[in-house]
N, C-alpha and C positions, 0 to 999 in steps of 0.2 A: 551400426545405426548411423546413416548420413543425416545431417542437419544443415538446413539452409535458414537464412533470415531475410525477411523483407522489412526494411526498417533499420537503421544503424544510428539510432540515438543513444541515450542513457541505458536504457533497459537492454536493447539488443547487444550494445557493446558489452556490458557487464554480465548479461546472462551467457552470452556466447563464450567469454573468457572463463567464465565459472564451469560450464558444462565441457570445456576442453579437458578440464581435470579427470572426468571420468574416462577411463581407459577404454571403454567400449564406444566412445563417442568421436565421431569424425565431422568436424566442421568444415562443410563444403564451401561456404562464402556468404556474401551479402549482396543484395540487391537494394539500393536507395536512390530516391530522387536526387540526392546529393551525391556525386561520385567521391568527393572528398571526404565525406562521412563514411561512406562503404570501404574506402581504401584504408582509412584509419582503423576501422573494425576488422578489415582482412588481416592488416599487419598485426593486429593485436592477437588474433586467433590463428595465425599461420594458415590462412585460407585465401579464397579467391574473391575478386570483384567480379560481379555479374553485371552485363550491361542490359540483360533481357530477363525479366522474372521467369519467363517460359523455361529457359535454361537452368536457371536455379532450380525450379520445381522439378524438372526432368532429373535432376543430379541427386536430390535430396528425398530421403524417406519421411521426415518431419520438417515441415517448414512452419518457422515462428514468425507470426505477424507481429513485430514490435513496433507498431505504428501508434499514433495519438489515438485515444479511444474514438473520437469523432470521426476517424479516417477508417475504422475496420470495416464499415459496412460498405463503403465505397470500393475500398481495395479488394475486399472479398467479391464484389460484383464484378469488377474489373477482370480479376484473375479468372473467374468462372467463365467469361466470355473470351479469353485471351487465346484460346487453343492449346494450352498446357495439357500434358497427360495427367489428369486429377484421379484416376480410379486407384484407390486404396492409398492414395497419399494422405497423411495426417497433417491437418492445419491446426495450428495452435495459437490462440492470441493470449496477450498478456493483461489484458484489462481486468481490474477487480470489480468493476461495476457491470460489465457485460457478460451474457452468458454465451454459450457456444451457439445459441440458436442464430446469432448474427452472422454465421458463417453459413447459413442454410443455402446460398446460391452454390457453394463450393460442394455441399454434402448432396446437392440434387444432380450433381455430375458425377458422384460416385467417390469423393472424398470423405474422409472422417474429421469430425470437428471435435476441439476441445477448448478449454480456457484454464490457463495456469497462471497463478498470481502470486508473486512472492511477497508476503506480508512484512514488506521492509521499505523504508525511504531509501531512494536510491538517488542521491544528490547529483553525480557526474558519472561520466563514461567509464570511470576507472574503479568502479564500485564492486568488483567481483568477489573481493575478499569479505564484504559485508554479508554476501550472500551464504556464506558458511553458516551463519547463525539464523537465517532466514526459515519461517514456516511457510510453507506453500499450500494454496487451495487449489484443488483440481476438480474440473468438472467437465462433462462431455459425454460422447458415446463410448460404450465399453471397449470397442475396439481401436479407439484412440486413447484413452487414458491407460489402458494396460502398458502399451509401449513407453508412454511418458514416465509411468512409474519405474518401469526398468531402466530409463534413461537416468533417473535421479537417485535411483537405489544405491550406486556406488558412493554417492557423495554424502549421505547419511542424513538428509534433511528429513523433517518430519513433514509429511504431505496428508492433509485432510480432505477427504471428498466434501463437495458442497453442493446443495441443490441449486439448480438454476434459478429457481424462483427467489432465491436468498441473496442472490450476488449484490443487489443494489443496497440492502440493508447491511450487509456484510462490509462493503466497501464504505458505507456511512459510517460504521463504527470505527474502522481504519482512519478515516479523515478525522473524527472527533479526538482520538488520543494522539494522532501524529500532527496534522496541519492544524488543528484548532489549538494545540499545545503552543505553537508558534504564535498565534495571535494573543494568548495569555501572557507569553514571555514579553511580547511588545507592550501590552498594557502595563505589566509590572516595570519595564524599562521607563516608559513615560512618567510613570509616578516617582520612580528613583530620580529622573531627571527634575522633576518638580521639587524635590528635595535636595537638589544639588549634589545627587550621590551617583551620577553616571559612571564614574569610574569605579564604583563599587558594584556594578552589575554583575561582575562575575559571580558574586556571592548569590545573587538571585539564581544564576543558571545552576551552580552547584546545588542549590536547594531543590530545583526542580529534579536534577539527576538523582539526589538522595531520596526523594519521594517517589521516584519512578522505580528506583531499587526497593524500595519498601513494599510498593505494589507488586512487584514482581514476585518478590518472596512471601508476602504475607496475605496479599490480595486487598482490594480496595478498603472492605470494612475494618480490617485490622490496621491498615495503614493510616486511617483516618486520624488526624490530630486538630488542634486548634480551637479557635473561639466556638464554632459552631458545635462541634463535639461536646465542649464543657458547657454548653448553654449559656454561654457568657452575653447576655442580651445587651448589656451596657457597652460592650466592645464592638458589637455588630452595629449597634445604633450609632456609634461614634464613626466606624467605617463609612456607613450610608450618609452622614452628614457631610463628609468630604468629597463626595462623588457626585457627578452629574451626568446627563445625557445617556449614551450608549453604556459608557462604563457602568453606571449605576444599574442599568438594566442587565448588564452581564452579571454583575455582582449578585444582585438579588436572586435571578434565575439559577447560579450555581449555588448560591447559599442554600436556597430551597431544596435542591438535589442533595447537598451535604446533610441537610436536616432529615430527610428520609434515611440516608445510610446511618446517621447518629442514632435515628431512633429504632432502627433493627438492632445496632450494636449495643444500646442501653435502653432496653424495652422498659423498664421501671423508672427511668429518669423523665422529669415532666419538662418537657420543651414547649409547652403551651405558650409562656410570654414571648419566646423567640418566634414561634410560628406567627403569632399576631402581628409581631412587628414586621416580618417579611411581606404578610398579607396586605399591609398597608402600602408597601411602596411597589 
């Protein structure tokens, strides 16, 4: 099965290098608006640089559109009008929030469409090893998803089907636990700086890692600890007294969500005083 990439950024580089490990896969090469990016990706995957996307499509059975989310629709439309042989070609984008419907201009010309998303933060172009632990979600027409499943099968990743109407909510969930955790880390760092403890910030990050491990092995409910679970109203009230602005809002909203979890974990415990405190802020 021959593979081509349109887009040579972090995802295109890393996914191409990772797929190269599957014996049944041949990476044909990359087309990118940046020839330097395409050249680097081609070197990493022992493949070629294509100066014309039409030639890349001609050489490939599956074409991954590893371009920014906001560019997918435009690229799909341009390719559909570019004169390339599209019949039975499989086009697959890597967006977590967009469905395969965004590839409709290509499918109207006989192509097959899919979306494959690695549930993984990809920090740079050399992140192929991280993909070994990635769970993928896959959505699209059956004649597109079948070959992509076969492409991934030798690599051993778990692949879960997802309905196209669920893509945005799915991606929002990923943003909550991934990107938003960065915001929480920054809030914690700012508080440590106010305590003149910036050099101890590593301890905060280790705490995040430990908690993430507990969630992974126990689930959110069993992993919950701290003053909200204990119903320690005095401590929560003290926390609220030293916060202001957006940080106070964030704390109150998250504490309210933790209270829901704690109430399920300890259904006989009286959390009424804490609930009243949070409602007032």
